[in-house]
N, C-alpha and C positions, 0 to 999 in steps of 0.2 A: 545285675545291671547290664553287663556286657551282652547277655542274651537278649535283653529287652531292646538294646540299641541295635543289635544285628537284625533282630526280628522286624524292627520298624524303621530301619535306615532309609528305605525308599520313601516312606511317608514323611519322614523328617526332612529329607532333601527336597522333596516335592513341595512341602510346606514353606521352606525357606525360599526356594525359587519363586513360588507363587507370590510370596510377600514382597520380594524385591521387584518382580514384574509389576505388581499392582502399584507400588510406590512410583516406579518409573513411568508408568502409564498416566498416573495422576499428575505428575510433574510435566510430562509432555503435553497433556491436555491443557494445562494452565499456560504453558509457553505458546501453544498454538493460538489460544484465545487472545493472549497479549499481542502476538504478532498480527492477528487479524484486526485487532483494535487499532494498532499503529497504522496499518494499511488504510483503514477507513478514515482515520484522522488525517493522514497525509493526502488522501484523495480529496477530502473536504477542503483542506487548505489550498491545494492546487486549483480546485474548482473555483474557490473564492478569488484567488489571485488572477486567474484567467478571466473570470467574469469582470472584475474591477478594471483590469487593463483594457479589455475589449470595450467596455462602456466608455472609458476615457477616450480611446481612439475614435470610436464611432461618434462621440459627442463633438470631437475636434474635427472630424471629417478626413483625417489622414493618419498614417502610421509611419514611424521611422523604421529604417532598416534594423536598428538595434532592437526596437520594441518587437518587431516581427520575429527576429531571431529568438528573443527571449520567450515570446508567446509560443513559438513552435516547440522549443525545448520543454516548456511547461506542459503543453498539450500532449506531446508524445509520451511523457511520463504519466500524465493523467490517464491516457488510454492504456498504458502498460499496467496500470493499477486497476484495470477494468472499469474505468470511468465510463459513464453512459453518455448519451448525446446531449446532455443538458447544456453544455457550453459549445457544442460543435457548430450550431447555427451562428452564434456570435463570432466564433473564431473564423468561420468561413467568410462572414461579412467583412471582418477586419482585413483578411487576406486580399479582398477585392478593393480596398481603399487605395487612394493615391499614396504612393510611397515617397516620403520625404527623406533626403539624406541628412544625417546629423553631422553638424560641424562642431568639432571640439576646440 
């Protein structure tokens, strides 16, 4: 038995290491897929929020300083998530609207 273990110790160790690495790779692959799905979902939510707020401001014909700040924050994060130019045109139109000060 001892001779058999000594003779095949390298194969046994390599087999164990391969099994652990295969398990870790599968787990990592699943985590990456989950992360990408969350990124895609967040980008879609941001796109929808930006679109809705832009349409609201364009319909009204003005934008408040608060709305503009919020839109800028949303848009920056949307672009950081590799958002495409789907809302860029609307965002730029809103930036050119008359700015109204909000009174609290």
